PALO-782640 format. One record per residue (C-alpha): residue number from 1; x, y, z. Coordinates in Angstrom, 3 decimals. Layout:
<nodes>
marse = NUM&px = X&py = Y&pz = Z;
...
</nodes>
This chain:
<nodes>
marse = 1&px = -62.696&py = -35.112&pz = 85.284;
marse = 2&px = -59.235&py = -35.272&pz = 86.453;
marse = 3&px = -58.353&py = -36.419&pz = 83.372;
marse = 4&px = -59.444&py = -35.690&pz = 79.575;
marse = 5&px = -61.424&py = -38.745&pz = 78.285;
marse = 6&px = -60.113&py = -40.474&pz = 75.180;
marse = 7&px = -62.433&py = -42.045&pz = 73.156;
marse = 8&px = -65.482&py = -39.688&pz = 71.025;
marse = 9&px = -67.884&py = -41.126&pz = 73.088;
marse = 10&px = -66.521&py = -40.051&pz = 76.347;
marse = 11&px = -65.736&py = -36.978&pz = 75.291;
marse = 12&px = -69.470&py = -36.678&pz = 73.853;
marse = 13&px = -70.680&py = -37.232&pz = 77.445;
marse = 14&px = -68.269&py = -35.320&pz = 78.484;
marse = 15&px = -69.190&py = -32.136&pz = 76.258;
marse = 16&px = -72.782&py = -33.007&pz = 76.943;
marse = 17&px = -72.434&py = -32.521&pz = 80.419;
marse = 18&px = -70.932&py = -29.026&pz = 80.031;
marse = 19&px = -73.437&py = -28.145&pz = 77.917;
marse = 20&px = -75.888&py = -28.676&pz = 80.189;
marse = 21&px = -74.557&py = -27.271&pz = 82.489;
marse = 22&px = -74.083&py = -24.063&pz = 80.735;
marse = 23&px = -78.178&py = -24.358&pz = 79.545;
marse = 24&px = -78.830&py = -24.919&pz = 83.768;
marse = 25&px = -76.409&py = -21.601&pz = 84.003;
marse = 26&px = -73.894&py = -23.400&pz = 86.333;
marse = 27&px = -71.044&py = -21.186&pz = 84.826;
marse = 28&px = -68.614&py = -22.796&pz = 87.545;
marse = 29&px = -69.033&py = -26.641&pz = 86.595;
marse = 30&px = -69.358&py = -25.810&pz = 82.761;
marse = 31&px = -66.058&py = -23.920&pz = 82.874;
marse = 32&px = -64.075&py = -26.436&pz = 85.475;
marse = 33&px = -65.238&py = -29.403&pz = 83.165;
marse = 34&px = -64.341&py = -27.630&pz = 79.719;
marse = 35&px = -61.302&py = -26.557&pz = 80.287;
marse = 36&px = -59.323&py = -29.501&pz = 80.474;
marse = 37&px = -61.083&py = -30.541&pz = 77.600;
marse = 38&px = -60.300&py = -27.081&pz = 75.579;
marse = 39&px = -56.824&py = -27.709&pz = 76.569;
marse = 40&px = -56.104&py = -31.158&pz = 75.345;
marse = 41&px = -57.645&py = -29.432&pz = 71.432;
marse = 42&px = -61.180&py = -30.504&pz = 71.331;
marse = 43&px = -62.877&py = -28.475&pz = 68.921;
marse = 44&px = -65.896&py = -28.608&pz = 70.302;
marse = 45&px = -64.660&py = -27.185&pz = 74.024;
marse = 46&px = -62.527&py = -24.447&pz = 71.917;
marse = 47&px = -65.699&py = -23.790&pz = 70.543;
marse = 48&px = -67.744&py = -23.762&pz = 73.737;
marse = 49&px = -65.311&py = -21.891&pz = 75.761;
marse = 50&px = -64.732&py = -19.210&pz = 73.197;
marse = 51&px = -68.653&py = -18.929&pz = 72.526;
marse = 52&px = -68.654&py = -18.639&pz = 76.658;
marse = 53&px = -66.375&py = -15.475&pz = 75.743;
marse = 54&px = -67.967&py = -14.289&pz = 73.396;
marse = 55&px = -71.260&py = -13.846&pz = 75.779;
marse = 56&px = -69.711&py = -13.416&pz = 78.834;
marse = 57&px = -71.025&py = -16.875&pz = 80.220;
marse = 58&px = -68.852&py = -17.708&pz = 83.191;
marse = 59&px = -66.464&py = -15.198&pz = 82.391;
marse = 60&px = -65.804&py = -11.669&pz = 81.197;
marse = 61&px = -66.719&py = -10.812&pz = 77.740;
marse = 62&px = -63.656&py = -10.629&pz = 75.686;
marse = 63&px = -63.659&py = -10.528&pz = 71.983;
marse = 64&px = -60.050&py = -11.206&pz = 71.120;
marse = 65&px = -60.323&py = -14.383&pz = 73.042;
marse = 66&px = -63.156&py = -15.750&pz = 71.917;
marse = 67&px = -61.831&py = -15.070&pz = 68.096;
marse = 68&px = -58.784&py = -16.963&pz = 69.442;
marse = 69&px = -60.725&py = -19.376&pz = 70.656;
marse = 70&px = -63.539&py = -19.908&pz = 67.977;
marse = 71&px = -60.626&py = -19.570&pz = 65.702;
marse = 72&px = -58.673&py = -22.836&pz = 66.810;
marse = 73&px = -61.918&py = -24.705&pz = 66.795;
marse = 74&px = -62.831&py = -24.145&pz = 63.233;
marse = 75&px = -59.540&py = -25.443&pz = 62.458;
marse = 76&px = -60.049&py = -28.101&pz = 63.955;
marse = 77&px = -63.092&py = -28.822&pz = 62.489;
marse = 78&px = -66.277&py = -27.388&pz = 64.135;
marse = 79&px = -68.806&py = -26.275&pz = 62.556;
marse = 80&px = -70.811&py = -24.543&pz = 64.934;
marse = 81&px = -67.646&py = -22.563&pz = 66.077;
marse = 82&px = -67.786&py = -21.073&pz = 62.465;
marse = 83&px = -71.135&py = -20.256&pz = 63.120;
marse = 84&px = -70.545&py = -18.442&pz = 66.133;
marse = 85&px = -67.628&py = -17.100&pz = 64.536;
marse = 86&px = -69.779&py = -15.193&pz = 61.644;
marse = 87&px = -72.239&py = -14.445&pz = 64.575;
marse = 88&px = -69.482&py = -12.209&pz = 66.318;
marse = 89&px = -68.356&py = -10.420&pz = 62.954;
marse = 90&px = -71.605&py = -10.034&pz = 62.411;
marse = 91&px = -72.250&py = -8.039&pz = 65.433;
marse = 92&px = -69.147&py = -6.865&pz = 66.448;
marse = 93&px = -67.949&py = -6.401&pz = 69.978;
marse = 94&px = -65.200&py = -4.783&pz = 72.275;
marse = 95&px = -62.073&py = -4.884&pz = 70.729;
marse = 96&px = -63.659&py = -6.585&pz = 67.147;
marse = 97&px = -64.873&py = -4.598&pz = 64.757;
marse = 98&px = -67.946&py = -5.596&pz = 62.706;
marse = 99&px = -66.394&py = -7.410&pz = 59.666;
marse = 100&px = -69.143&py = -8.573&pz = 56.795;
marse = 101&px = -67.092&py = -9.930&pz = 54.625;
marse = 102&px = -65.409&py = -11.944&pz = 57.154;
marse = 103&px = -68.946&py = -12.802&pz = 58.720;
marse = 104&px = -70.314&py = -14.190&pz = 55.435;
marse = 105&px = -67.061&py = -15.941&pz = 55.007;
marse = 106&px = -67.494&py = -17.722&pz = 57.896;
marse = 107&px = -71.019&py = -18.576&pz = 57.809;
marse = 108&px = -70.223&py = -20.231&pz = 54.235;
marse = 109&px = -67.711&py = -22.138&pz = 56.088;
marse = 110&px = -69.983&py = -23.450&pz = 57.995;
marse = 111&px = -71.943&py = -25.017&pz = 55.853;
marse = 112&px = -69.184&py = -26.432&pz = 54.163;
marse = 113&px = -68.682&py = -28.115&pz = 57.028;
marse = 114&px = -72.219&py = -29.251&pz = 57.581;
marse = 115&px = -73.415&py = -26.781&pz = 59.834;
marse = 116&px = -77.316&py = -27.301&pz = 60.164;
marse = 117&px = -77.640&py = -23.779&pz = 60.441;
marse = 118&px = -81.484&py = -24.598&pz = 62.242;
marse = 119&px = -80.168&py = -26.502&pz = 64.501;
marse = 120&px = -78.333&py = -23.649&pz = 65.920;
marse = 121&px = -81.105&py = -20.829&pz = 65.960;
</nodes>
């Protein structure tokens, strides 16, 4: 997968492959496939990469990088990224303080963006 897919179906297939690799804890494959998608500005890929930095999936946890990537994903319309950003601010992490106001704001935004929170729990 050296090039980034251009149509929505192919992007969805690529994201599904990355998601499965993360589920299988095959972080090397997941990150190798995810990076070009995120670099291309695909919202869901940015959100997944931000979550990887939040939880330390194949990368060292990095709150600043997680927030940066998740915010970009939210700006591009990723409701799950808004939910994950809400959670990040709810718990805080190194270099990112807890922020209940930001947590509530992103939780509300994720709902407004059409997120089904049950899907993420």
